[in-house]
N, C-alpha and C positions, 0 to 999 in steps of 0.2 A: 504493500500499499505506498503511495506517495503522498507525504503532508506536504502542506504550502511551506515554501521555502522561508526559512527563518532570519529576519533583517537584524542589524544591530541592534542590541537592547539597550545601549546606553555606552558612557564614554570609555574609552580603551585605558589599559593599564592599570595597576594596583589602585585601589581607592580605600583608604583607612576609612574607618567605619563614621568618623566624626563627619566626614563630607557627605555621607548619604542618609545619616539616619538624623533627624533634626532634634528628635527627644531623646539622645543618646544616655542623657542621665539617668532617665526612667529604669535603664536596663541594668541589673546588678552585675557586678564583677567580682573577682575573689579577693578577701582581704589581703593586708599587708602589701599592696600594690608599691613599687618603688619608683622615685623619679628616673627617667630615661629608660630603666630596664623594664618597668612594668610589673606583669603578674608572673613573676620567675621564683618566686621564693617556693621551695619545696617541690619542684619539677625535674623532671630527668629526660634528657634530651633524647634517650633511646625510646622512651615509652610516651610520647606526645599525646598519643590517644587516649590511653589509660588516664594519664594526667586530667587530660579535658573531660573524661567520663567522669571521674571524680568530681570536679568542679559542678558538671550537670547535676549531679544529684543534690549537691549543697544550693545551687543557685534558682534552679527551675527550667522552665521549657524554653525560656528566651534569656540568654546570657552572655557578656563579652569576655574578651580577654585582650591583654596589650602585652606586646613583645616588641622591646627595641623601638618604641616608637610607631608601631603599627597596630593597630586596633581592629579584632575580628568581632563579629557578632555571629554566636552558634546557636541554634533552633532545633528542638527535638519534640516539642508538643505536636502531637498528632491532629490538633486542631490547626496550628500553623502550618503545618506541612502540608495539609489538605490545602489550604490556601494556597501554598506555594507552586501545587499542581496546576493551577490556573494558568494554561499556557497563553490566554490572551492578555495577561497580566504579568506574567514571570517567563524567562528562559533560563537555558543553562548558563551559569558562568563559569569559566575557565579561572579557577583559583589559584593560588601560588604553586599548589602541590603539584597541579595537573601542569601549569605552565613550566614549571621546572623540567617536566618531561619531552617540552617541544624540540629541544635540540635532538632528541632522539626519534620523535616520531611527526613532529611540525603539524601540517594539517591535516593529519589523519584523523579517522571518524572521531576518536575519543578525545583528542587536544585541541581541534580546531576551533577556532573563535566562530561565533555565529555569523560574522559577517564575511567570513572565507568561502568563497564560493566552492570550493572543491569537497565540502562536506556534503552538501546537498547531491552534487552530482555524483560522488562516490556513494551515497546512500541510496539513490535511486538507481545504479547500476549492480550494487551489490545486493539489495533486499531480496531479488529474487533467488539469490544462493541460499536463503533461509527459507524459502517456502516449504510446504509439507512435503511436496514432491522432491526436492533437493534433498530434504532431511532423509527421507527415505533412500535415497541412493548413498548417502553418507554411511547408514546404519551398517552395511557389512564391513566397512573399513574399521568402523568402531569395535566391532566384534573382534576382528583380526587383531587389532592391539590390546584389547583386553584379554585376548588369549595368551598374549606374551607376558602380562603381569600374571595371571594365574600358574603359568610354567613357573614363574620363579617363585611364587608364592607356595605350589607345590614342592619345591625343594626345600623351601625352608620348613613345611610342615612335615617333611618327611626326616628332617634331621633335628627337628625341636628347636628350630633357631625362629627368633622374632624377626620383624620385617619394618622398614624405616617407612612409616606411613606416609608423612610429607613427600620424602624423596620419592617414593615410588609412585604415589599419584602426579607429582611432576612429570615424572619420565611418561606415564600413561596420557596426561592431558597434553604434553608438548608432541607426543607423536601422534595423537588423534588429530590435532588442527593442523599439524604439518602435513599430515597422510591426506585428510579429508580436503582441505582448502589448497592444497601446494603440490601434492603428489610428491612430498619429499620424506625420506625416513633419515631422522637424526640416529639412529642406532642406540636409544638409550639404554635400552635393556641389556645391551652387550656390554656396557660400560661400568666400570666399578666406581668411577667417579662423574659427576654430573657433566653434561655435554658443556662444551665451552659456549654455546649460545646461553646456555643457563646460567652459568657463571658470570659472562657479560650482562645478562639482563639482570640478575640480583644486584649486580653492581650498579646498575644505572637507577634502579628502583631505590637503593640504599642511598645514594647520592643524592637523588631528588628530595628525599626525607630529611635527609641532613641539611640541605640548603634550607629548609623551612625552621630551622632551630639555630642559624648563625645570623648574626646581624650582616645584612647585605654589603656594606662597605667594607668590611672585614673579611668576606667569604674569600676573596682571592689569597688572602695571607694566611687564614687559619685552614684553608682548604687546598692547599697548594699541591700536595702530593695526589689529594684524593681528586682532584680535579683532572690530573695528569692521566690518572688510572679511568676517570670515568671518560675520558678523551678515548682513550685505547678500548674500552668498552664499546662504545658508539661506535668507534671503527669496526670492531669485530662484527656487530649487529649490521652494520653496512655492507662490510663485504660478504658475510653469509647470505644475506638476501639478493644481493646483486649475482652472486653466483648462481643462487637457484631459480632466479628469472632468467640469466643467460641460458642456463640448461634446458629451460623450457622455452625460449625463442629459438634453441639449436634443434628442437624435437618438432618443431612447428605445431604445438598445441597439445594438451591434454585431454580429459573427459568433461571439460565443461564445468571444471571446480572453480572456485573463487578466483585463482589465479589467472585462469582463461578469461574470465569475464573482466578482470583488472587490466588484462592486454588486449581484448579484442572488443569487448561490448561498448557500443555507442550509447549515449543518454537516448531513451526513445523518442524524445520530443525534440531535443536541440541538436544530437547527433554529436555532441561535444565526448571526448575521450579523455581517461585519466593521463596524466603526464608521467614520464618516466619517474621523475622525482616522487611524483605522489603516489604511484604504484609501489614504490620502495618503501614510503611511510605507512601505506596501509598494511602492506606485508608485514612489517614489523609489528604495526598496532595489533594485528589479529594473532600472530605469534605469541606476542606477551601478553595482551588481555584475554586471549583466546584460551590460553591454558593457566595462567597464573591466578587467576580467581577461582576455576573449576577446581583447580587441585587442592586450594583451600577448603572450597566447599565440602568435598569428598572427604576431606581429611578429618574435617570437624565431625561430619555425620558418623564416620566410623567410631571415631573417639564416643561418641553418645550412644551409638549401638552397642559399644564393648561395655559400656557403664551401665545400660540399660538393659538386661538381659530379658525382661519380659516385653520390651518394644521390640528387640531382634527376634524374639520367637514369633511374635506377631507377624512382623515384615516377612520373616522367611516362610512363615506358613502362608501367605498371600502368595509369594513368589512361587512355591510348589503347587498351589492350586491354581493360578493363572497360566504358569508356564508348563506344567505337568511334566510329562517326560520327554518333551521336546527337546533335541539336541541343543539347540541355540534360538533362542527367543526372535521370531519375526519382529519387524518395526512397529506393526501395531500393537503388540502384546505389551511392550513397553509402557505406553500409555495406559494399561489397565491397572499397573502396580500404583494404585491410588495411595495407599498407606506407605509405601516405600516413598512415593513422593511426598508426603507428610513430613515424613522422617527428615526427608532433605529440606523441604521449607522451614522446618522448626530450626532446623542446625542454622541455616541462612538468617533466621529470626533472630537468633542469639548471638553468632557472630557472623555479620553479612562480610565477606571478604574485602569486597568495596565498602568501606565503613563511613564514607561521606559523600556528599554531592553536593555543589554550590548551586544557588539559584539568584538572579537578579532581577530587577524591577525594569519592565519595559518602559513605564513611564511612572510618573508620581504615584503613589498609593499608599494605603494603608494595610498592613499585614495582618489577617484576621481581627479587623475592626480595632486594634490596638497600638501599634505602632507605625507610626508615618515612615515612608521611604521614599527618598527622590528618585528619580530615574538614573539607572546605572548603580543604585545602592544593592549589594548582595550580602548573603549569609551562607553557612556551612550547616547543611544539615546533617546531623550526628544520627546516622542510621540505628547503630546500635543501642541508643537512647530511645529513638524512636520506636524502636521495637520492644522496647520495654517500658513504654508509658503506661501506667496502670489505668488511666481512663480509656485507652482501649484495647488492653490486654489482661487487665484484671490485677487482683493485689498479689497473686503469684506468677508476675510475669518473669522472674528469675528461674522460675522452675521448666526443665525441659518436659514438654507434652505435645507429640504430633498431633494429637486429637484438637488443639487449637485450630487446624487447616481441615477439618471436615467440613461439607459442604454448608451444614447449619449454621456452624460458628462464622465462617468467612461470610455468609451473607448477614449475619447479625453485628459485625464488627464495622467500625468507621472505615468509609473509603480512605485509600492512601496512607494507611498505617503500616503496611507492608511494602517497602521500598528496595530489595536487595539489588536492584538493576537500575537504580535511578528513576527518573520519571520524564515521561514528555514525548516529544519527538525526538530529543537526543537520549533516551534511554537505550541502554545497550542493544546493539542491533542482534547479536548472537545469543540474545537469552535463552531462546527455545532450543538453539542447539546446545547449549550448557546443560540446559535441563533434562534433556534426552539423553546425553551421554552419561550425565551423573547418575540419573536414576538407572540406565540399563546397567552400568557399573556396581552399583549398589545390589541391584537384583542377583546379578553374578556372582557377586563374592559372598552374599547371603547364602545363595542356594550351595556354593561349594564349600563353604568354612563355618566353623564357629568361631569366633573372635575373642581371644582373651587378652583381657588386660593387665599391666602389671597393676598391682593393688596399691603401690607407693606413688603411682604417677599421680599428680596433680597439674590440671591444664595450665599452662603457660601461654601466651600468645606473641609471636613474633610480629614486630610491626616494621614492615618496609614500603607504606602506602596500602601495600594490601597486606591482609592477615592470616597467618598460618599456625596451627598447632606447633608448640616447639618441642623437640624431642619425643614425640609420638612413637611408640613401638607398641606393636601388637603380636599376640603368636597365634597365628592362623592354624585350626585344626581341621585336617579333611571329614567332610561329613561321609555320608554313604556314597559310592562311587556314583558321579555324574557320567550319564552316557556320553560319551565321546564321538563329536561327528565323525562321519566318514571323511576320507581325506578329498573327496571330490563333493562333498556337499556343502551347497550355498544355501544360506538364508534366504527363504523368499522375501521379496521387496514389492509391497503395493504398488500399484502405478498410479494411484490417484492423486489427482492434485490439489489445490485450495479450494 
């Protein structure tokens, strides 16, 4: 579906909150604010999100923080976020954290400013690549990659070894987006260490996060060596993608995947095509965003399944009932795993792996009838706190409960209370791809293994713009043997379109 083009919503460049919020003094801020430094007492530069969540609980659904002369407004109340979802009054804002990634991804879909024309061009060209028909075509490749994961986990189960869940989920999701989108195999499962692309990607994300915690004038001095490493990481990402594109051009095309669309498809109305530079930026965007957040979502879900055996038993029973003794599930069978999907959604509620998104005012307005905003004023929506707002989720919002997502509960809940993929026209274009992949993988792992956790493990969350469980290891134990597919068996793929 093609949305109307988004025009520039306001002034460009960073705008401190006092420029855009006329009644800023009404918005609470942390105590012990220091001159020049701002609200830095008691914070840890490695855990900026956790510090902000702590202040959110203290200060309420709209609050502000100041660091090194820059003032930020944060919003998490479900009522306020519902107002932000009004596309006629608000648009995506490319905040500092996302802008720090522009040296990597430029005007790619995730990092483009609203006024940049390549966003709408790329969106319109690539949206058919996420249709139901296209998704059904990706399904067999997702199964192939998942098979490589289970082969590794089978060996671990046979020898009683634990598995590195975040590491293996990163391998899985990188190979899945690389295979389905770009016809490329990184060979992640054959490596004892992360692929250099992953190392470079983590480096750029970590560097972007560090830039948020360092005063801008001091960044060249304080981050001199880190800046050199970041430049080398960006060069490696660019080189990897350039080689991938060159190989595709040399073969004369693939099988209609995302890369083919980027290289060969013209806009249906204007006839425009993506430039070579923008193709590189889009490929990097998909390779990074297309696997980093999904690997985190799977890792959190597996953590909660291992800690809630009653939930795992119920989800496993659903898989056994829906998939039966079929060797590998067909595309349409994945959507029938409704309880497994609830487990995934509840994990994304508690730990949305993209933990914030920013919105800016298209014109002078008043947020939720309470806070005046000038055109161009913006705020960061704290998704983990939105997903814990007791007004929307109840007094037990911290508790893991997949039944929050049964049909009746969803209908009775306030709209826009669940936003793991952002909101509006600039919401994640690949969300259905990610949800299908993650539901499929959870179903396959539940059917094949009992998942045992280390009783001493306590969930710790690594912050690198996205979120990931730190140090999570599980012991997979094989269930009764799963019938293996014959070597020439291929999963049937329905041909239905949208």
